[in-house]
C-alpha positions in Angstrom: 0.6 2.5 -17.1 2.0 2.5 -13.7 4.8 0.1 -12.6 3.5 -2.3 -9.8 6.2 -4.1 -8.1 5.6 -6.4 -4.7 4.7 -4.9 -1.5 7.5 -6.7 0.1 10.0 -5.0 -2.1 8.3 -1.5 -1.2 8.3 -2.3 2.7 12.3 -3.2 2.2 12.8 0.2 0.5 10.6 2.1 3.1 12.4 0.4 5.9 15.9 1.0 4.5 15.2 4.7 3.5 13.6 5.4 7.1 16.4 3.5 9.0 18.9 5.6 7.2 17.2 8.8 7.8 16.6 7.9 11.5 20.2 6.9 12.1 21.9 9.9 10.4 21.4 13.5 11.2 23.0 14.9 8.5 20.6 17.3 6.4 22.7 16.5 3.1 21.8 12.7 3.9 18.3 13.6 4.1 18.0 15.5 0.9 19.5 12.5 -0.8 17.1 10.3 0.8 14.0 13.0 0.0 15.5 12.9 -3.8 15.6 8.9 -4.0 11.9 8.9 -2.5 10.6 11.4 -4.9 12.4 9.7 -7.9 10.5 6.3 -6.8 7.2 8.3 -6.8 7.7 9.2 -10.3 8.9 5.5 -11.2 5.9 3.9 -9.6 3.5 6.4 -10.4 0.9 6.2 -7.5 -2.7 6.2 -8.3 -4.7 9.6 -8.9 -6.4 9.1 -5.6 -2.9 8.3 -3.7 -1.4 11.3 -4.9 -4.3 13.3 -4.2 -3.9 12.2 -0.7 -0.1 12.9 -0.3 -0.4 16.5 -1.4 -3.1 17.1 0.8 -0.8 15.8 3.8 2.1 17.8 2.7 -0.2 21.1 2.7 -2.0 19.8 5.9 1.2 19.2 8.0 3.6 21.7 6.1 2.8 24.3 8.9 3.5 21.7 11.5 6.9 21.1 10.4 7.6 24.9 9.9 7.0 25.2 13.5 9.1 22.3 14.2 11.8 23.8 12.2 11.8 27.3 14.2 11.5 25.5 17.8 14.7 23.4 16.5 16.4 26.6 15.5 15.8 28.6 18.6 16.0 26.0 21.5 19.4 24.3 19.9 22.0 26.7 21.9 24.9 24.7 21.6 27.6 24.7 18.9 29.2 27.5 17.0 27.0 30.8 17.1 26.2 32.2 13.6 23.7 34.8 14.9 22.9 36.2 18.2 20.4 39.2 19.3 19.4 39.5 22.9 18.1 36.4 23.9 17.9 35.0 20.2 20.6 32.7 19.4 21.1 30.6 16.3 23.8 28.2 16.2 25.3 25.7 13.7 23.9 22.6 15.4 20.5 24.2 15.9 20.6 24.5 12.0 21.6 21.2 11.3 19.0 19.6 13.8 16.1 22.0 12.4 17.2 21.0 8.6 17.3 17.4 9.6 14.1 16.9 11.7 11.9 18.9 9.4 13.3 17.2 6.2 12.8 13.5 7.9 9.2 14.4 8.5 8.8 15.5 5.0 10.4 12.0 4.1 8.0 10.1 6.2 4.9 11.6 4.2 6.7 10.9 1.0 7.5 7.4 2.0 3.9 6.8 3.1 3.0 7.9 -0.4 4.8 4.6 -1.9 2.4 2.5 0.4 -1.0 3.8 -0.5 -2.0 1.7 -3.5 -2.1 -1.5 -1.5 -5.0 -2.9 0.5 -5.3 -4.5 3.6 -5.2 -8.0 2.6 -2.0 -7.4 0.7 -0.2 -6.4 3.9 -1.4 -9.9 5.6 -0.4 -11.9 2.8 3.2 -9.9 2.4 4.3 -10.4 6.0 2.7 -14.0 5.9 5.2 -14.8 3.3 8.0 -13.5 5.4 6.7 -16.1 8.0 5.6 -13.5 10.4 3.0 -15.2 13.1 -0.4 -14.6 11.8 -1.4 -12.7 14.8 1.5 -10.1 14.6 1.1 -9.9 10.9 -2.8 -9.0 11.6 -1.7 -6.4 14.2 0.4 -4.8 12.1 -2.2 -4.5 8.9 -4.6 -3.8 11.2 -2.6 -0.6 12.6 -1.5 0.5 9.1 -5.2 0.4 8.1 -6.7 2.0 11.0 -5.3 5.6 10.2 -7.0 5.8 6.9 -10.3 4.6 8.6 -9.8 7.2 11.5 -9.3 9.9 8.5 -12.2 9.0 6.8 -14.5 9.1 9.8 -12.6 12.6 10.9 -13.6 13.8 7.6 -17.3 12.6 7.7 -17.7 14.6 10.6 -16.2 17.8 8.9 -18.4 17.5 5.9 -21.3 17.3 8.4 -20.2 20.7 9.9 -19.6 22.1 6.2 -23.3 21.1 5.6 -24.6 22.9 8.5 -22.4 26.1 7.1 -19.7 26.0 10.0 -16.3 26.8 8.9 -13.4 26.0 11.2 -11.3 28.1 9.2 -13.4 31.6 10.2 -13.1 30.4 13.9 -10.3 32.2 16.3 -7.4 29.5 17.1 -9.3 28.9 20.6 -12.4 28.3 19.2 -10.8 26.0 16.5 -9.1 23.9 19.6 -12.4 23.7 21.4 -14.1 22.5 18.2 -11.4 19.7 17.5 -11.7 18.6 20.9 -15.3 18.3 20.8 -14.9 16.7 17.5 -12.8 14.0 18.8 -14.6 12.5 21.6 -17.3 10.9 18.8 -14.5 10.1 16.2 -12.6 8.0 18.7 -15.6 6.5 19.8 -16.8 5.5 16.2 -13.4 4.4 15.4 -13.7 2.2 18.5 -17.2 0.8 17.6 -15.7 -0.1 14.4 -12.8 -1.9 15.8 -15.4 -3.7 18.1 -17.2 -5.0 15.0 -14.2 -6.3 13.4 -13.1 -8.1 16.6 -16.9 -9.7 16.7 -16.3 -10.2 12.6 -12.9 -12.2 13.5 -14.6 -14.4 16.1 -17.4 -15.5 13.9 -14.8 -16.5 11.2 -12.9 -18.5 13.9 -9.8 -16.3 14.1 -7.1 -18.4 15.5 -8.7 -21.3 15.5 -6.3 -23.3 13.2 -2.6 -22.8 13.6 -2.0 -22.1 10.0 -3.7 -20.3 7.2 -4.3 -20.8 3.3 -4.3 -17.9 0.7 -5.8 -18.1 -2.8 -3.3 -15.8 -4.1 0.5 -16.3 -3.3 3.0 -13.5 -2.8 5.9 -14.4 -4.9 8.7 -12.4 -5.6 9.7 -11.7 -9.2 13.3 -11.7 -11.0 12.9 -7.9 -11.0 11.9 -7.6 -7.2 14.6 -9.7 -6.0 17.1 -7.6 -8.0 15.7 -4.5 -6.4 15.7 -5.7 -2.8 19.4 -7.0 -3.2 20.5 -3.8 -4.8 18.7 -1.7 -2.1 20.2 -3.6 0.9 23.6 -3.3 -0.7 23.5 0.5 -1.0 22.0 0.7 2.6 25.0 -1.4 3.8 27.4 0.8 1.5 26.0 4.0 2.9 25.9 2.6 6.4 29.9 1.9 6.2 30.7 5.1 4.3 28.8 7.3 6.8 29.6 5.9 10.2 
């Protein structure tokens, strides 16, 4: 049975993890943050669907992260030279930035796995509990929700191509780029059309007519959530004071 904690607790953990990852460039820090995130994934045990999405993202973005690693390694030419041959030059700073940036991308993907099991309404209620203006809360929640919607539309188009026996993997790189460019326009148009329908629905439901809103379910933090939040904030503060 999975351990479900409050979304606000998860958001605090995600903000702290990503904040430390952005502030500090050391690969060791990124490795520790990755280990913490993986441990959290094992403890919280996301649903099978969320795990499948997470693994798919890791496999699909892994090549891009490898390219970023190579570019950072080759084009960061300052620092102590570790290996040099002709125009090829690898320095300690290049290795440091390449590892840090690559590990940070992996961290962002894994951290996103902590947020996959929460529906759109939970984000609205969580942000409202933090006294965010409802308009801002809705914009943030809609932005988070838009990416899965966009991906589902794109996957639908890919399935349509598969039904017509068209496999992008069999195309050359030039043909593949052309195919993605052709697919992108209808996918974006479909996504924008969905957003337009959502805006009409909001107007029909008198969005922003009243300054306050009520909710059937309240977002209350339990004792375990308060303890986790306090420990997370204290560890984050300790880490920043130690590494500065």
